[in-house]
C-alpha positions as CSV (number, residue, x, y, z in Angstrom):
1,M,97.5,125.4,90.4
2,S,100.8,126.6,92.5
3,D,104.3,125.5,92.9
4,A,105.0,122.2,94.6
5,S,104.7,122.1,98.5
6,P,108.5,122.3,100.0
7,D,107.9,118.8,100.6
8,K,108.0,117.6,97.3
9,R,110.6,120.1,96.0
10,R,113.2,118.6,98.5
11,L,112.0,115.1,97.2
12,V,112.9,115.8,93.4
13,A,115.9,117.6,94.9
14,G,116.9,114.5,96.1
15,L,116.5,112.6,93.4
16,R,118.4,114.7,91.3
17,A,121.5,114.7,94.0
18,R,121.0,111.2,93.9
19,I,121.2,110.6,90.0
20,E,124.1,113.4,89.7
21,E,125.9,111.1,92.3
22,D,125.4,107.6,90.5
23,L,126.1,109.2,87.1
24,A,129.3,110.7,88.5
25,T,130.5,107.2,89.7
26,V,129.6,105.7,86.6
27,E,130.9,108.0,84.2
28,R,134.5,107.5,86.1
29,R,134.2,103.6,86.2
30,Q,133.3,104.0,82.2
31,A,136.3,106.2,81.7
32,D,138.3,103.6,83.6
33,T,137.1,101.0,81.8
34,A,137.5,102.1,78.4
35,A,141.0,103.0,79.2
36,G,141.7,99.5,80.1
37,V,140.3,98.3,77.1
38,T,143.1,99.9,75.1
39,H,146.1,99.7,77.5
40,E,149.1,97.7,76.8
41,E,148.5,95.1,79.7
42,N,145.4,93.9,78.6
43,R,146.7,92.7,75.3
44,A,145.9,89.1,74.5
45,E,148.3,87.0,75.2
46,H,147.2,83.8,73.4
47,A,143.9,83.2,70.9
48,K,141.6,83.0,74.2
49,D,142.6,85.6,76.3
50,T,139.2,87.5,76.1
51,R,140.3,90.3,78.7
52,A,140.1,92.9,76.3
53,T,136.3,91.7,74.7
54,E,135.3,91.8,78.1
55,D,136.4,94.7,79.0
56,S,134.9,96.8,76.0
57,Y,131.6,95.2,76.4
58,L,131.7,96.2,80.4
59,A,132.7,99.9,78.9
60,R,130.0,99.8,76.5
61,G,127.0,98.8,79.2
62,L,128.6,101.3,81.6
63,A,128.4,104.0,78.5
64,E,124.5,102.7,78.3
65,R,124.1,103.3,81.8
66,V,125.4,106.9,81.8
67,A,123.6,107.7,79.0
68,E,120.1,106.2,80.8
69,L,121.1,108.5,83.9
70,R,121.2,111.9,81.6
71,R,118.0,111.1,80.2
72,A,116.6,110.7,83.9
73,L,118.3,113.8,85.0
74,E,116.5,115.8,81.8
75,A,113.3,114.4,82.3
76,L,113.3,115.1,85.9
77,G,114.1,118.7,84.9
78,S,111.4,119.1,82.3
79,A,108.5,117.6,84.4
80,P,105.8,119.7,86.0
81,I,106.4,119.3,89.7
82,R,103.0,120.6,91.2
83,D,100.8,120.0,94.1
84,F,97.2,118.3,93.0
85,A,93.9,119.5,94.2
86,D,91.9,116.8,96.5
87,D,89.7,116.2,93.5
88,E,92.6,115.1,90.5
89,A,93.6,112.3,88.9
90,I,96.8,110.8,89.6
91,A,99.3,112.2,86.7
92,V,103.1,112.5,86.9
93,G,104.4,114.7,89.5
94,A,101.7,113.5,91.9
95,L,102.7,112.4,95.7
96,V,100.3,109.6,95.9
97,T,99.6,108.1,99.7
98,V,98.3,104.6,99.5
99,A,97.0,101.9,102.2
100,A,98.5,99.1,100.6
101,E,98.5,95.2,101.5
102,G,101.6,94.5,102.8
103,E,103.1,90.9,102.7
104,D,101.6,89.5,105.8
105,G,98.2,91.0,104.9
106,E,97.7,94.2,106.8
107,A,97.1,97.3,105.3
108,Q,100.4,99.7,105.3
109,E,100.8,103.0,104.6
110,E,103.2,103.9,101.5
111,Q,104.1,107.1,99.8
112,W,105.0,106.8,95.9
113,L,106.2,110.0,94.0
114,L,104.9,109.2,90.1
115,V,108.6,111.1,88.0
116,P,109.2,110.5,84.7
117,G,112.7,109.1,85.5
118,A,114.4,107.6,88.6
119,A,112.4,104.5,89.1
120,G,113.0,103.0,92.2
121,I,115.0,105.1,94.3
122,E,113.9,105.3,97.9
123,L,114.5,108.8,99.5
124,Q,113.7,109.3,103.4
125,L,111.1,112.5,104.0
126,D,111.6,113.5,107.7
127,D,110.5,109.8,109.1
128,R,108.5,108.7,105.8
129,T,110.5,106.7,103.2
130,V,108.9,107.8,99.2
131,R,109.7,105.4,96.5
132,A,110.1,107.4,93.0
133,V,107.7,105.2,90.0
134,T,107.3,106.3,87.0
135,P,104.3,106.1,84.6
136,V,105.5,103.5,82.3
137,S,106.2,100.8,85.1
138,P,103.6,98.2,86.1
139,L,102.7,100.4,89.1
140,G,103.3,103.7,88.1
141,Q,100.2,102.6,85.1
142,A,97.8,101.3,88.2
143,L,98.3,104.8,89.5
144,L,97.6,106.9,86.6
145,G,94.0,108.5,86.7
146,L,93.0,107.1,89.9
147,E,91.8,109.7,92.5
148,V,91.3,109.8,96.3
149,G,89.0,107.0,97.7
150,D,89.9,104.8,94.2
151,E,91.2,101.5,94.6
152,G,93.8,99.8,92.6
153,T,95.5,96.6,91.9
154,L,98.9,95.9,91.0
155,R,100.1,92.4,89.3
156,T,103.3,91.1,90.8
157,P,105.2,87.9,90.5
158,R,103.8,86.7,93.8
159,G,100.5,87.7,92.6
160,E,97.8,90.9,93.0
161,R,98.6,93.4,95.4
162,R,95.5,95.9,96.2
163,F,95.8,98.9,97.7
164,E,93.5,102.4,98.3
165,V,94.6,105.6,97.4
166,L,94.5,107.9,100.5
167,S,95.9,111.2,99.5
168,V,97.4,112.9,96.0
169,A,99.9,116.0,96.4
């Protein structure tokens, strides 16, 4: 199988750029918050003053988000992004086009890129919106192993959502 199409390479590059941008922002915020925890102006003025404690919780949460973004970047860098043959089952790296039931009951085309990280990020590719999904997400699990022409279902808080796989690239 050959390398990925230019479209898929652009999508993965876009995902990486979006994660790198988020990572830089969160790293700056985490550093500022961590510095504020020990700043003399953040000293407790009385027994019920919890500013420093709250800031330390925030700094810890931001540090966890930094680690999560770094893992997503690493996973994207090590994932095989290639094109799929028409008769191949959906796996990580697949760009999947489906006809999905919309909220109004009408079928609409959607595109999903199955990647090991960066879940939920939406990217524009020409005039289409492509959403990144991971294999551990409910949607990713519903897609794995399906082929063109297969139907799948996804349980959502609003009920069951049906879709048909139109293409796998």
